[in-house]
N, C-alpha and C positions, 0 to 999 in steps of 0.2 A: 469503776463505778455507772452505776444508771441511773439516766435519765429519767427523774420524775416525768409519767404519763401527762399532766397538766403542760408541761414546759417541750415536750415535743414537736410537733407540728409549727405552725405558726402561732398569731395573733388570732383571735375568734370576729371576723366580722360583724357585730352589730346591729352596723345599717351603713346603706353603705359610703357611708365617711367617715365609721367611726366601731373601731376595734378596741377591741381589750386583751392584754398582753402580759405576759410574766417579765421580768427582771432581764430573765433571759432572748425573750423575746425580743426587748429592746437593746438589745449587744449585738443584735443581727443584721447589723448594714445592710445585706442583701435581702434580704425578708424583706424589710421595710419597706427599701425601696421599687421591688416585687408587690408591697401590697398599693403602693405609692400614697403611704405613710407621707407627712411632710413634715408634724409637728404630732411630739409628744407632751400627753398631760402626766406627770411623774408623780406617782402622790403614795410615799415611800422616804424614807428618813434615811435610807442607807445605798440603794441603786443611784447609780452615776447618771447624769447624762452622756450617754456615751459617746452621741457626736454633737456635739456645742458646737456650733458654726455653721452646720450643716444644717440641722433641720429645728427647728422653732420648738422650744422647750416653756412649760411652764411648770413648777416643783409645788406644791403643794404638799407638806411634810406633813404624815396623820402617823400616828403613831399605831401599829396592826394588833389592837386589843380589843376585844368582846365586848367592851367597857367605853371605848372610844367614841365620842357624840360626831362625825363626821357633815352634819349639816350645814356648821357652820362656813364649812368648803364648797358647797354645794352652788351657788352665785359666783364665785370666782369660776369654778372647774368649769359651768356653762357656759360663761361668756366667753373662756380659752375656745373652746370646742367653735360655738359657734362663727369664730373669726375668721 
């Protein structure tokens, strides 16, 4: 089974303090530690918080559809990222 190309390396660094990654990335503790990631904004209804108790988590359950309106989550997500 091949790993999709978007899951191969690690999360993408968007800003010096902000990364974007997949569930596969979120499951790799060593990669998270190497990137200095200490908090995870989990925007999934199915991905577990893999390292609860070790990392800080905020789960925002958002359905992955073309019509889901995610605007209601923005303020909560921004507050978590800023903390």
